[in-house]
C-alpha positions, 0 to 999 in steps of 0.5 A: 082923698084918692091921693092919700097915702094909706096911714098906718100908726102901730105904736110898741109901748115898752112893757110889751104891746104892739098896739096898732091898726088891727087892734084898734079896728077890732075895738071899733067893731066891739064897739059896733057890734057888741060881740067880739066874734061879730067883730072878728067876722067883721074884720075877717078875723077867727074868733081864736084871733079876735080873743087873743088879741083882746085878752092881749089888750086887757092884760097890758093895760092898767083895766080891762078895755073889753068887758064880755059876758058868756054866752046863754039863752039870751046869748053873751056880749061885749062892750068896751069899758070907759078906759077901752073908750078912750084908748080908742079915741086917743089911737084915733085922735093920733091918726088924725094928726098924722093925716093933718100934719103938714109933713104928710104934704110936704112928702106927698107933694115931693113925690113923682107922678108914676101915672104919667109914667105909664 
């Protein structure tokens, strides 16, 4: 909706991991492109930054979220693990729950229409 606020859910875990829209979008792009470097390009993120985020996520969860294979004659690739797909799905579900929360409608309805003041 045009009237919707930009939702930015950021989870700060006691283990030291911050997980938000950027990491979720990176997982989504890896899932769709089959490549960490292609996912980074899609998100206008450097190859180094994309790899650093994947390594950070893989280190903080009980098992890796992303599995990758090195390049070669056929090229490398990357894919979400079962846990990676579940983490992404759970994060997206939390976003959807927030978008559907009646509290968000109340906040939106309490705002003044700034377009009338121009």
